[in-house]
ROGU-685097 format. One line per 2 residues: number of its first residue (from 1); for each residue x, y, z of N, C-alpha, C. Coordinates in pm, whole numbers. Example, Ala and Ser with C-alpha at 12.3 -4.5 7.8 and 13.67 -1.06 7.14 Angstrom:
# residues 2
1) 1319,-569,780,1230,-450,780,1320,-330,780  1285,-225,708,1367,-106,714,1290,3,787
END
This chain:
# residues 449
1) -5419,-1546,4181,-5451,-1462,4056,-5335,-1446,3941  -5342,-1468,3830,-5251,-1457,3741,-5196,-1300,3662
3) -5093,-1261,3738,-5072,-1109,3669,-5016,-1113,3515  -5103,-1084,3437,-5093,-1071,3321,-5018,-970,3251
5) -4952,-892,3318,-4877,-806,3289,-4733,-819,3348  -4734,-951,3417,-4555,-1012,3442,-4513,-1007,3304
7) -4531,-1085,3191,-4430,-1121,3103,-4393,-1006,3031  -4503,-888,3021,-4472,-758,2982,-4349,-693,3039
9) -4400,-683,3189,-4261,-670,3266,-4124,-693,3241  -4168,-860,3223,-3995,-910,3235,-3957,-879,3090
11) -4070,-843,2995,-3978,-802,2859,-3929,-659,2850  -3994,-579,2921,-3942,-452,2923,-3804,-429,3006
13) -3785,-525,3124,-3651,-502,3214,-3548,-570,3112  -3582,-703,3043,-3475,-763,2938,-3430,-653,2860
15) -3548,-557,2776,-3523,-479,2684,-3394,-361,2708  -3447,-354,2870,-3356,-229,2931,-3220,-271,2941
17) -3196,-378,2979,-3071,-438,3011,-2988,-475,2887  -3062,-496,2784,-2991,-496,2652,-2886,-396,2600
19) -3001,-303,2620,-2976,-157,2593,-2854,-84,2664  -2839,-76,2830,-2782,-53,2941,-2630,-99,2909
21) -2658,-263,2920,-2496,-300,2952,-2418,-297,2837  -2424,-244,2705,-2314,-199,2629,-2270,-112,2661
23) -2350,28,2707,-2288,153,2743,-2226,136,2863  -2254,58,2940,-2233,50,3070,-2080,-36,3068
25) -2047,-151,2980,-1906,-189,2978,-1800,-200,2867  -1886,-120,2782,-1788,-93,2648,-1655,-31,2646
27) -1681,64,2734,-1555,152,2745,-1420,75,2748  -1408,-50,2854,-1291,-122,2858,-1280,-214,2749
29) -1339,-245,2688,-1368,-323,2556,-1340,-257,2408  -1383,-128,2427,-1386,-72,2282,-1261,-71,2183
31) -1278,-81,2079,-1137,-90,1981,-1110,57,1963  -977,70,1955,-929,214,1908,-949,262,1786
33) -986,363,1736,-1001,370,1565,-856,375,1532  -793,461,1593,-634,487,1532,-537,416,1579
35) -429,376,1575,-338,309,1670,-236,343,1607  -99,442,1685,22,436,1604,125,323,1667
37) 172,246,1643,260,168,1729,448,182,1663  517,213,1770,661,271,1755,743,143,1795
39) 830,121,1685,924,0,1751,1058,46,1688  1171,-51,1767,1283,-50,1747,1321,-203,1712
41) 1416,-282,1631,1436,-403,1656,1601,-380,1629  1684,-425,1740,1811,-445,1720,1876,-557,1761
43) 1964,-634,1681,2048,-790,1729,2166,-716,1762  2209,-786,1886,2333,-752,1912,2392,-840,2038
45) 2503,-922,1974,2580,-1029,2019,2483,-1141,2015  2433,-1191,2137,2348,-1304,2133,2192,-1285,2154
47) 2148,-1152,2145,2017,-1121,2206,1935,-1021,2076  1838,-1064,2033,1770,-957,1962,1666,-872,2085
49) 1664,-798,2068,1588,-688,2114,1494,-605,2059  1349,-584,2089,1269,-536,2028,1202,-461,2114
51) 1179,-299,2108,1131,-204,2197,1006,-189,2134  892,-164,2160,756,-153,2120,696,-18,2260
53) 615,85,2160,517,162,2227,388,171,2209  278,147,2233,168,151,2222,48,236,2318
55) -50,266,2267,-131,353,2347,-226,217,2469  -170,249,2560,-223,217,2672,-387,177,2665
57) -485,217,2565,-599,191,2560,-609,87,2483  -501,41,2383,-516,-49,2277,-496,-191,2333
59) -459,-172,2469,-451,-318,2553,-612,-347,2628  -690,-397,2543,-839,-377,2572,-866,-469,2667
61) -982,-520,2716,-1048,-621,2816,-968,-596,2949  -909,-471,3000,-866,-459,3123,-888,-315,3158
63) -979,-343,3287,-993,-201,3355,-863,-150,3450  -769,-83,3398,-676,-15,3504,-733,73,3599
65) -656,22,3748,-704,138,3832,-687,296,3807  -770,375,3821,-763,472,3819,-814,586,3936
67) -807,699,3935,-882,782,4028,-931,889,3999  -1059,959,4031,-1109,1073,3987,-1031,1204,3939
69) -991,1262,3818,-1105,1237,3713,-1060,1129,3609  -1002,1032,3663,-980,955,3539,-838,931,3524
71) -744,965,3656,-603,947,3618,-556,800,3660  -434,777,3579,-424,635,3629,-340,620,3720
73) -359,493,3831,-315,472,3923,-174,364,3897  -65,447,3903,62,359,3792,97,230,3918
75) 109,266,4039,150,124,4099,56,4,4115  -74,73,4134,-169,-42,4117,-218,-96,4001
77) -155,-13,3888,-150,-59,3773,-78,-164,3684  41,-199,3776,179,-250,3727,127,-397,3672
79) 98,-486,3778,97,-610,3732,-13,-604,3609  -121,-538,3638,-209,-574,3527,-156,-545,3405
81) -80,-406,3381,9,-391,3245,99,-468,3235  142,-527,3287,254,-636,3271,150,-754,3188
83) 69,-815,3267,-20,-932,3214,-58,-864,3070  -126,-761,3057,-183,-666,2915,-91,-679,2816
85) 59,-617,2858,133,-652,2753,186,-770,2689  180,-850,2778,177,-972,2755,113,-1065,2666
87) 2,-1031,2701,-115,-1094,2591,-117,-1003,2487  -141,-890,2493,-165,-825,2372,-58,-769,2245
89) 83,-832,2319,195,-785,2240,286,-901,2228  287,-987,2368,396,-1069,2311,367,-1216,2290
91) 212,-1214,2239,130,-1324,2224,142,-1296,2050  177,-1175,2016,173,-1126,1870,263,-1068,1776
93) 393,-1092,1831,516,-1086,1788,598,-1195,1760  663,-1243,1622,748,-1341,1650,845,-1314,1535
95) 971,-1347,1571,1086,-1325,1519,1160,-1439,1428  1208,-1446,1302,1272,-1575,1225,1411,-1517,1193
97) 1476,-1627,1258,1628,-1635,1210,1668,-1695,1118  1724,-1631,982,1752,-1714,889,1635,-1806,833
99) 1517,-1791,825,1352,-1873,832,1319,-1948,921  1402,-1932,1026,1357,-2053,1121,1289,-1943,1268
101) 1185,-2008,1287,1128,-1914,1406,1199,-1943,1542  1201,-1819,1622,1244,-1794,1725,1195,-1874,1866
103) 1069,-1866,1847,993,-1888,1934,926,-1771,2041  882,-1820,2137,806,-1688,2207,922,-1572,2260
105) 901,-1456,2282,981,-1382,2335,974,-1375,2475  1079,-1314,2535,1057,-1345,2691,1040,-1174,2682
107) 955,-1151,2815,895,-991,2812,962,-974,2912  1099,-896,2885,1231,-843,2984,1166,-690,3031
109) 1087,-632,2997,1051,-490,3110,951,-448,3055  856,-383,3100,718,-309,3058,731,-182,3171
111) 651,-72,3127,653,86,3152,539,134,3115  482,236,3187,388,300,3186,508,426,3107
113) 461,509,3019,509,630,2978,391,745,2944  481,842,2957,385,989,2899,417,1039,2789
115) 255,1024,2715,289,1051,2561,352,1211,2539  428,1187,2458,521,1314,2432,626,1314,2484
117) 670,1200,2543,808,1237,2616,929,1244,2523  898,1193,2404,1019,1192,2299,1135,1095,2305
119) 1082,1005,2407,1228,860,2468,1227,799,2298  1129,794,2220,1122,718,2120,1197,758,1997
121) 1246,870,2004,1318,945,1930,1457,871,1892  1508,810,1964,1609,694,1924,1636,587,2024
123) 1702,508,1950,1701,376,2057,1753,347,2189  1882,466,2193,1935,477,2342,1833,541,2460
125) 1757,633,2381,1679,715,2503,1582,630,2504  1529,555,2412,1409,452,2434,1434,356,2529
127) 1555,258,2489,1616,165,2581,1609,228,2722  1676,319,2736,1704,354,2877,1579,415,2943
129) 1483,464,2886,1358,493,2932,1281,362,2985  1283,247,2904,1186,137,2974,1254,103,3067
131) 1361,83,3091,1447,-5,3222,1454,93,3330  1421,235,3345,1413,320,3442,1317,296,3513
133) 1323,420,3642,1205,367,3764,1081,401,3681  993,330,3773,836,356,3728,801,482,3756
135) 678,571,3675,632,679,3717,569,701,3838  606,788,3893,542,821,4061,403,831,3999
137) 335,794,4149,193,759,4169,104,870,4196  165,1033,4211,89,1143,4202,104,1194,4072
139) 166,1158,3958,116,1203,3849,-7,1219,3774  -32,1341,3753,-167,1308,3646,-147,1294,3523
141) -166,1163,3507,-183,1102,3353,-296,1030,3329  -403,1092,3257,-532,1005,3224,-475,894,3152
143) -602,839,3202,-552,669,3139,-546,667,3020  -659,703,2928,-666,704,2807,-566,777,2714
145) -456,834,2779,-360,940,2716,-229,804,2739  -218,766,2823,-114,684,2884,-33,591,2749
147) 91,554,2765,136,502,2674,236,388,2743  234,297,2681,337,168,2751,430,106,2660
149) 518,68,2722,677,58,2649,679,-71,2671  743,-158,2572,735,-305,2627,900,-345,2593
151) 984,-417,2633,1103,-476,2586,1101,-619,2561  1071,-663,2470,1090,-786,2421,1247,-865,2394
153) 1250,-960,2418,1416,-1032,2401,1410,-1195,2353  1494,-1227,2228,1507,-1333,2177,1618,-1362,2192
155) 1674,-1500,2215,1817,-1542,2203,1833,-1579,2059  1938,-1535,2000,1969,-1577,1895,2136,-1587,1841
157) 2159,-1694,1754,2277,-1740,1695,2397,-1633,1663  2335,-1524,1611,2419,-1431,1565,2370,-1296,1508
159) 2432,-1230,1566,2361,-1089,1554,2366,-1038,1351  2439,-1145,1325,2494,-1101,1178,2345,-1170,1060
161) 2273,-1265,1154,2199,-1328,1074,2101,-1261,977  1995,-1335,881,1873,-1271,832,1772,-1257,876
163) 1711,-1158,954,1615,-1172,1042,1476,-1121,994  1359,-1181,1013,1243,-1122,931,1161,-1115,1100
165) 1047,-1056,1103,935,-1017,1162,822,-1077,1136  730,-1096,1200,600,-1175,1179,508,-1085,1315
167) 446,-986,1267,370,-896,1377,191,-884,1315  148,-926,1451,2,-926,1453,-35,-830,1531
169) 20,-694,1550,3,-565,1598,-86,-462,1541  -149,-551,1432,-251,-451,1345,-382,-490,1428
171) -379,-586,1491,-540,-592,1578,-526,-499,1719  -446,-390,1736,-472,-334,1863,-570,-210,1833
173) -603,-195,1711,-692,-84,1664,-748,-127,1533  -837,-21,1506,-932,-52,1372,-816,-35,1240
175) -769,104,1271,-655,132,1167,-509,143,1272  -452,40,1226,-297,40,1275,-192,85,1175
177) -128,168,1239,31,247,1134,120,191,1249  227,128,1190,329,68,1236,466,171,1177
179) 546,217,1260,659,255,1253,771,199,1318  841,132,1240,958,18,1281,1079,41,1225
181) 1174,62,1320,1314,95,1290,1399,-17,1314  1494,-64,1211,1607,-209,1225,1721,-132,1245
183) 1796,-199,1369,1960,-143,1341,2030,-230,1335  2043,-267,1209,2137,-403,1186,2282,-384,1254
185) 2396,-422,1299,2474,-422,1343,2619,-371,1243  2659,-270,1287,2703,-183,1189,2703,-126,1055
187) 2540,-91,1067,2459,-80,947,2402,35,996  2356,143,837,2246,238,904,2126,199,917
189) 2031,262,1028,1892,240,1043,1845,237,926  1752,110,902,1661,110,830,1503,122,881
191) 1427,237,786,1270,240,885,1192,223,781  1085,179,816,952,87,799,830,179,841
193) 739,216,753,638,235,810,500,186,736  428,107,788,301,46,683,193,35,780
195) 83,6,720,-62,5,751,-96,-142,762  -151,-183,880,-223,-319,886,-95,-420,908
197) -116,-524,814,-44,-632,835,27,-656,727  163,-632,719,269,-650,639,290,-759,572
199) 278,-906,644,308,-1017,645,446,-1052,727  495,-1118,659,661,-1136,680,705,-1045,641
201) 785,-941,745,874,-844,712,1015,-873,708  1111,-864,598,1216,-902,641,1292,-801,632
203) 1376,-777,766,1431,-659,813,1583,-626,726  1629,-702,655,1722,-659,562,1748,-820,459
205) 1641,-779,377,1629,-900,265,1746,-908,158  1764,-1055,139,1872,-1074,14,1805,-1031,-101
207) 1845,-1023,-217,1809,-976,-322,1714,-1030,-402  1701,-1190,-395,1603,-1242,-448,1497,-1283,-346
209) 1475,-1215,-226,1386,-1205,-163,1320,-1080,-173  1384,-960,-203,1330,-866,-224,1222,-862,-399
211) 1297,-920,-460,1281,-946,-616,1125,-1027,-632  1111,-1123,-561,987,-1165,-566,892,-1143,-510
213) 914,-1060,-343,821,-968,-309,759,-838,-396  830,-792,-453,804,-668,-574,777,-751,-687
215) 761,-841,-747,723,-915,-853,563,-978,-804  545,-1026,-704,405,-1058,-659,337,-900,-606
217) 378,-811,-574,342,-708,-546,283,-607,-676  376,-584,-798,340,-580,-912,206,-646,-988
219) 207,-790,-974,131,-839,-1003,-1,-819,-954  -25,-788,-794,-131,-783,-745,-199,-647,-753
221) -78,-558,-789,-137,-435,-820,-207,-399,-974  -187,-480,-1021,-293,-463,-1173,-424,-543,-1182
223) -411,-642,-1079,-559,-685,-1048,-637,-618,-972  -560,-538,-839,-640,-426,-774,-667,-311,-865
225) -585,-308,-944,-646,-144,-1027,-714,-158,-1144  -843,-155,-1127,-951,-173,-1225,-950,-42,-1320
227) -873,90,-1309,-861,133,-1408,-754,108,-1532  -630,80,-1462,-559,-12,-1541,-607,-93,-1651
229) -703,-180,-1579,-792,-299,-1648,-882,-251,-1777  -927,-128,-1744,-1023,-103,-1816,-934,-52,-1939
231) -832,44,-1911,-742,94,-2001,-712,-19,-2130  -665,-171,-2056,-588,-255,-2155,-766,-313,-2233
233) -840,-295,-2159,-961,-348,-2237,-1018,-259,-2340  -1021,-103,-2317,-1007,-33,-2428,-926,-46,-2552
235) -782,-87,-2543,-703,-139,-2628,-731,-259,-2702  -779,-338,-2617,-779,-476,-2712,-935,-519,-2761
237) -1028,-437,-2732,-1176,-484,-2780,-1192,-468,-2945  -1161,-349,-3010,-1129,-371,-3154,-1015,-430,-3243
239) -951,-488,-3118,-830,-560,-3208,-832,-707,-3192  -808,-739,-3105,-847,-907,-3067,-747,-974,-3171
241) -635,-938,-3209,-554,-1030,-3309,-432,-1042,-3221  -355,-1145,-3178,-245,-1139,-3095,-118,-1064,-3167
243) -121,-1049,-3309,-12,-984,-3382,-12,-856,-3370  -118,-834,-3408,-150,-686,-3368,-128,-625,-3227
245) -166,-690,-3116,-168,-665,-2992,-23,-643,-2968  80,-723,-2972,268,-710,-2976,290,-560,-2963
247) 281,-482,-3049,345,-353,-3053,275,-250,-2980  129,-279,-2959,44,-183,-2872,61,-213,-2711
249) 80,-349,-2680,111,-365,-2505,293,-366,-2517  340,-356,-2618,494,-384,-2603,515,-190,-2558
251) 437,-138,-2672,484,7,-2626,442,84,-2538  330,30,-2465,238,68,-2332,341,63,-2217
253) 397,-100,-2223,507,-147,-2133,612,-60,-2141  668,-25,-2260,830,44,-2240,780,204,-2197
255) 660,222,-2204,641,377,-2177,632,400,-2056  553,271,-1993,524,285,-1799,645,278,-1755
257) 731,202,-1824,846,158,-1758,943,296,-1727  915,359,-1854,1050,478,-1833,996,575,-1733
259) 869,591,-1721,814,686,-1621,822,626,-1474  791,500,-1483,820,437,-1336,942,480,-1315
261) 1078,433,-1375,1200,456,-1337,1238,612,-1305  1194,692,-1395,1216,830,-1352,1121,900,-1214
263) 1003,815,-1199,948,863,-1072,1070,825,-960  1081,725,-968,1190,633,-866,1290,671,-829
265) 1344,760,-948,1457,855,-931,1443,986,-908  1312,1020,-851,1298,1167,-798,1261,1268,-923
267) 1243,1191,-1027,1180,1299,-1132,1059,1376,-1121  954,1287,-1064,846,1343,-1074,813,1438,-977
269) 707,1538,-1013,689,1656,-938,627,1630,-764  708,1712,-680,630,1631,-586,554,1737,-532
271) 470,1820,-578,369,1908,-551,238,1796,-555  149,1873,-437,74,1782,-418,-76,1763,-471
273) -69,1838,-609,-170,1829,-708,-127,1724,-849  -7,1712,-808,72,1581,-920,-14,1502,-914
275) -17,1403,-809,-99,1249,-787,-261,1283,-848  -320,1360,-798,-500,1399,-861,-478,1397,-1009
277) -373,1473,-1047,-363,1533,-1201,-323,1367,-1278  -267,1314,-1222,-216,1159,-1287,-343,1082,-1271
279) -415,1101,-1191,-515,1006,-1144,-657,1036,-1242  -651,1159,-1285,-748,1259,-1385,-714,1169,-1493
281) -585,1202,-1585,-519,1150,-1671,-570,1034,-1701  -551,944,-1628,-568,796,-1633,-691,772,-1692
283) -758,835,-1576,-971,851,-1640,-978,878,-1776  -908,996,-1805,-926,1051,-1942,-852,963,-2042
285) -759,861,-2035,-730,760,-2106,-805,653,-2124  -900,663,-2042,-997,530,-2041,-1072,597,-2172
287) -1109,717,-2128,-1275,786,-2206,-1206,826,-2362  -1060,847,-2357,-1004,898,-2502,-1016,758,-2612
289) -938,636,-2523,-943,519,-2614,-1058,458,-2674  -1181,502,-2546,-1305,409,-2598,-1396,504,-2679
291) -1374,629,-2692,-1429,705,-2796,-1353,699,-2923  -1221,692,-2925,-1167,640,-3032,-1210,487,-3128
293) -1231,393,-3033,-1281,252,-3062,-1415,328,-3110  -1493,409,-3077,-1655,420,-3142,-1634,482,-3272
295) -1543,564,-3278,-1528,641,-3400,-1445,604,-3502  -1392,494,-3469,-1342,369,-3565,-1214,438,-3620
297) -1155,505,-3540,-999,522,-3577,-915,448,-3628  -786,430,-3720,-736,350,-3743,-641,267,-3626
299) -676,134,-3629,-605,53,-3501,-463,22,-3533  -362,63,-3687,-268,26,-3729,-169,109,-3611
301) -205,248,-3590,-111,342,-3508,-167,334,-3367  -220,235,-3340,-272,260,-3176,-139,252,-3080
303) -65,164,-3137,55,174,-3054,108,311,-3012  100,394,-3098,151,517,-3067,81,621,-2941
305) -54,606,-2941,-159,601,-2861,-121,577,-2698  -133,439,-2733,-71,340,-2609,76,373,-2542
307) 173,399,-2619,290,475,-2586,286,609,-2511  158,663,-2562,190,806,-2495,114,812,-2356
309) -8,694,-2356,-89,702,-2209,19,612,-2120  78,542,-2157,166,442,-2136,251,523,-1988
311) 297,666,-2059,360,733,-1994,301,786,-1858  176,809,-1901,102,878,-1763,75,755,-1671
313) 50,646,-1716,21,532,-1600,124,465,-1570  222,503,-1616,369,485,-1556,374,560,-1400
315) 365,695,-1441,367,776,-1307,242,711,-1194  130,660,-1240,27,614,-1171,86,484,-1087
317) 172,406,-1135,214,303,-1091,279,334,-980  406,434,-1009,511,476,-902,431,539,-809
319) 321,565,-769,262,623,-655,209,511,-573  176,407,-609,188,268,-529,312,195,-493
321) 437,233,-600,553,167,-550,595,229,-435  609,397,-460,666,459,-360,664,410,-246
323) 536,363,-182,536,327,-51,572,190,2  581,117,-100,672,-2,-83,807,-35,-68
325) 878,63,-145,1031,56,-179,1105,60,-42  1019,105,88,1082,46,203,1101,-80,210
327) 1077,-171,169,1070,-289,212,1176,-343,71  1250,-250,12,1358,-324,-91,1501,-354,-25
329) 1488,-346,114,1648,-336,171,1735,-237,53  1845,-269,55,1946,-240,-16,1955,-261,-168
331) 1822,-319,-210,1810,-379,-330,1708,-276,-442  1713,-146,-403,1649,-63,-480,1622,-83,-637
333) 1731,-117,-694,1673,-125,-845,1668,-253,-889  1678,-345,-820,1625,-494,-854,1465,-492,-799
335) 1443,-444,-687,1305,-426,-641,1205,-351,-772  1236,-261,-834,1225,-165,-922,1173,-255,-1085
337) 1277,-308,-1096,1265,-378,-1242,1197,-500,-1156  1174,-547,-1058,1070,-659,-1025,961,-616,-1017
339) 911,-517,-952,779,-467,-969,744,-448,-1110  811,-406,-1205,785,-389,-1359,731,-491,-1406
341) 825,-635,-1358,797,-748,-1408,628,-817,-1390  632,-828,-1264,498,-819,-1205,381,-729,-1254
343) 393,-624,-1281,323,-525,-1347,303,-617,-1524  398,-643,-1583,412,-710,-1697,297,-827,-1694
345) 342,-941,-1579,283,-1074,-1574,131,-1036,-1570  69,-939,-1456,-40,-933,-1447,-112,-872,-1556
347) -79,-779,-1664,-126,-774,-1778,-128,-850,-1891  -36,-933,-1900,-54,-1058,-1984,-158,-1161,-1917
349) -182,-1192,-1808,-288,-1270,-1762,-402,-1228,-1759  -416,-1077,-1740,-556,-1038,-1803,-589,-1066,-1941
351) -464,-1063,-2013,-512,-1019,-2186,-536,-1179,-2206  -464,-1261,-2142,-480,-1397,-2147,-625,-1431,-2179
353) -671,-1381,-2044,-828,-1410,-2006,-908,-1324,-2081  -887,-1207,-2128,-972,-1098,-2203,-981,-1162,-2326
355) -887,-1185,-2411,-844,-1153,-2559,-984,-1282,-2605  -968,-1416,-2557,-1027,-1550,-2595,-1151,-1521,-2582
357) -1202,-1465,-2461,-1349,-1425,-2429,-1415,-1307,-2529  -1321,-1207,-2548,-1382,-1114,-2657,-1344,-1195,-2795
359) -1297,-1281,-2839,-1258,-1329,-2972,-1444,-1432,-2995  -1463,-1498,-2842,-1580,-1597,-2862,-1728,-1511,-2865
361) -1704,-1393,-2812,-1826,-1303,-2806,-1849,-1261,-2925  -1757,-1195,-2985,-1725,-1157,-3141,-1762,-1243,-3248
363) -1742,-1377,-3199,-1712,-1457,-3300,-1884,-1539,-3320  -1982,-1510,-3202,-2102,-1621,-3200,-2188,-1526,-3179
365) -2181,-1400,-3084,-2303,-1336,-3050,-2294,-1187,-3073  -2175,-1129,-3076,-2184,-973,-3096,-2140,-931,-3272
367) -2205,-811,-3309,-2168,-799,-3450,-2101,-737,-3443  -1989,-709,-3516,-1829,-648,-3505,-1830,-500,-3494
369) -1899,-409,-3584,-1891,-292,-3495,-1990,-243,-3409  -2110,-296,-3395,-2203,-310,-3294,-2175,-320,-3162
371) -2098,-469,-3149,-2020,-455,-3036,-1904,-387,-2991  -1854,-362,-3079,-1703,-269,-3036,-1792,-95,-2980
373) -1897,-44,-3024,-1939,42,-2993,-2000,10,-2859  -2107,-55,-2841,-2130,-77,-2726,-2037,-106,-2580
375) -1938,-180,-2622,-1843,-229,-2509,-1780,-114,-2474  -1752,-35,-2588,-1608,126,-2555,-1730,187,-2490
377) -1873,214,-2536,-1962,307,-2451,-1965,263,-2319  -1971,178,-2289,-1975,132,-2106,-1856,154,-2039
379) -1726,137,-2145,-1593,174,-2045,-1568,353,-2049  -1628,404,-2153,-1642,561,-2164,-1728,616,-2064
381) -1854,535,-2043,-1908,578,-1926,-1865,588,-1813  -1822,461,-1743,-1719,420,-1630,-1614,574,-1638
383) -1507,557,-1738,-1400,636,-1739,-1462,830,-1703  -1565,843,-1791,-1597,966,-1787,-1647,1005,-1626
385) -1721,918,-1540,-1751,951,-1429,-1625,986,-1331  -1542,892,-1349,-1426,894,-1273,-1338,1010,-1301
387) -1326,1040,-1435,-1271,1187,-1469,-1333,1316,-1399  -1446,1319,-1398,-1505,1435,-1340,-1466,1444,-1166
389) -1496,1319,-1122,-1444,1322,-987,-1319,1325,-956  -1227,1290,-1022,-1103,1323,-1009,-1047,1458,-1046
391) -1102,1511,-1156,-1086,1615,-1199,-1153,1742,-1055  -1275,1700,-1026,-1308,1823,-960,-1198,1788,-815
393) -1190,1677,-733,-1074,1693,-670,-956,1769,-712  -886,1753,-813,-759,1844,-902,-815,1973,-867
395) -928,2010,-895,-958,2196,-891,-983,2226,-776  -928,2147,-626,-915,2231,-495,-790,2258,-499
397) -694,2194,-549,-540,2241,-521,-534,2370,-569  -456,2441,-518,-385,2588,-625,-284,2571,-673
399) -284,2542,-781,-199,2529,-893,-127,2640,-944  -3,2672,-868,45,2801,-921,194,2788,-994
401) 249,2889,-1029,351,2875,-1124,465,2900,-1029  578,2796,-1040,652,2781,-966,790,2923,-985
403) 852,2931,-833,938,3031,-852,1083,3010,-919  1124,3101,-982,1229,3065,-1089,1366,3037,-1014
405) 1415,2955,-983,1550,2940,-887,1617,2847,-943  1741,2831,-898,1832,2748,-978,1791,2587,-950
407) 1732,2562,-849,1664,2395,-854,1552,2385,-978  1473,2489,-1009,1394,2476,-1092,1464,2453,-1225
409) 1527,2540,-1269,1643,2521,-1388,1714,2377,-1361  1738,2316,-1267,1811,2178,-1288,1714,2071,-1306
411) 1556,2070,-1265,1458,2017,-1264,1413,2030,-1415  1410,2138,-1464,1371,2113,-1601,1476,2069,-1676
413) 1628,2086,-1668,1699,1995,-1728,1674,1856,-1740  1663,1805,-1610,1637,1690,-1595,1510,1609,-1664
415) 1406,1707,-1687,1273,1673,-1770,1284,1693,-1887  1385,1767,-1965,1446,1747,-2087,1513,1625,-2124
417) 1586,1582,-2025,1664,1462,-2091,1561,1349,-2054  1449,1340,-1992,1357,1274,-1969,1286,1222,-2137
419) 1264,1364,-2165,1155,1408,-2262,1253,1383,-2436  1364,1368,-2398,1457,1325,-2503,1475,1187,-2537
421) 1457,1114,-2403,1454,942,-2378,1327,931,-2442  1208,1002,-2417,1109,925,-2451,1065,929,-2631
423) 1148,1069,-2674,1136,1086,-2833,1216,966,-2893  1358,955,-2813,1414,876,-2898,1354,726,-2889
425) 1319,681,-2797,1273,555,-2760,1138,551,-2879  1058,657,-2878,936,657,-2983,986,619,-3124
427) 1092,709,-3172,1151,690,-3296,1229,548,-3331  1261,501,-3253,1364,372,-3269,1212,261,-3287
429) 1124,273,-3208,1009,152,-3192,907,196,-3341  911,322,-3404,850,352,-3502,823,231,-3617
431) 972,175,-3679,977,130,-3775,953,-5,-3774  972,-88,-3663,937,-206,-3637,810,-222,-3603
433) 760,-158,-3510,625,-172,-3453,510,-126,-3561  566,-22,-3638,431,-4,-3817,424,-124,-3871
435) 535,-169,-3893,523,-306,-4003,471,-432,-3893  477,-442,-3783,411,-539,-3708,243,-489,-3682
437) 232,-397,-3679,113,-326,-3690,39,-379,-3812  90,-306,-3901,68,-344,-4042,5,-454,-4056
439) 111,-571,-4065,49,-714,-4064,-27,-740,-3990  -49,-701,-3865,-146,-771,-3789,-291,-722,-3832
441) -310,-613,-3885,-404,-545,-3942,-461,-622,-4068  -389,-675,-4165,-413,-740,-4287,-455,-885,-4225
443) -387,-959,-4121,-396,-1069,-4089,-531,-1046,-4012  -617,-942,-3959,-750,-909,-3877,-833,-911,-4021
445) -813,-814,-4116,-888,-848,-4218,-926,-959,-4307  -802,-1039,-4339,-798,-1162,-4347,-921,-1234,-4284
447) -893,-1270,-4163,-1016,-1325,-4099,-1099,-1317,-4078  -1154,-1183,-4098,-1283,-1076,-4118,-1358,-1109,-4244
449) -1287,-1124,-4331,-1316,-1179,-4507,-1338,-1296,-4518
END
């Protein structure tokens, strides 16, 4: 007799296995949400050494021996930890010496460590710790809290060579932050902190290497910064004349260069509210320019407004730059100027795409006044919502008057110098830019007629 219930029982068992098995085996293979990697890199004589500390749970796919209620069995885990370190760390780190890869690292030492032992406060203590005797078996170290110290070594031709690191350690967690310290021979320690994969990280870059990295970074920042692009669109929509755009774009460039350099020199306020304030003002700049387009304000003097908002956008650029100056090495000024060049290249690239497209749209399909109003209204709508959201975040901060101290007076003096520079620059630009703007307006009226 055929059991008609058998297929249903089989299906029920299959579903149960699907639901049960992930929860049974998932802990060993779970990807940690947040992982912090600490590392030292030190070339010395004919060897480059790299010390790495990572959480044991980041070395996945290994069921390390433990005893109740979850303490790691140190001696029984040694061989497995050694293999896991080789697979998850040794396979993902490579060093270049003078642009030439050095091959796979030698795994010189591996040691389970206690979290918070402060061994990585210096190279000497970290190096001594990884070479010391293993932890005793009786220690009560939860496996999920244990750390692993790994010593990697490469043979090099000279400790004075140019070294770069290509690290794939971002795979250890969903969000991986690496704190890396490079100790060049006879030089000051250089610290890096980055999230994810930084690509080829030059530990002591030459000026041209730093320059190119920051040119690319500035170019990418413009393409990724949708608020800066929308502001450029607001500037361009009612103009679309290359002659008229020269003073507008140039004044915007000069203005944001001033505040970008000022911020890099430490003139920007360090208060927590300053960044959301600038982000709110950037959104306001979009709304203001969009409404100016709608109201039909005089385009010939638009370069003055672009200059004013360029000062605000320059501080916005500085927030992105501040986290990346660690990759400049000893070439801070070169990297700063290169970033600015990259930003300008990005702006010109956007304008090269947008201006011909707008001229085509207005020449064939959009009426002059109606087209400007509709496009500007769309931009104003977007900027308005950004301004409200960012303004709401700004209001969460307690903005109070600073204490009157000597430091405050010194800061005020530096800001007065910056304000003087801004006013002198604006006065110097007024004559030539007014003439160019008037000529561009006349040319545009002639084309319309």
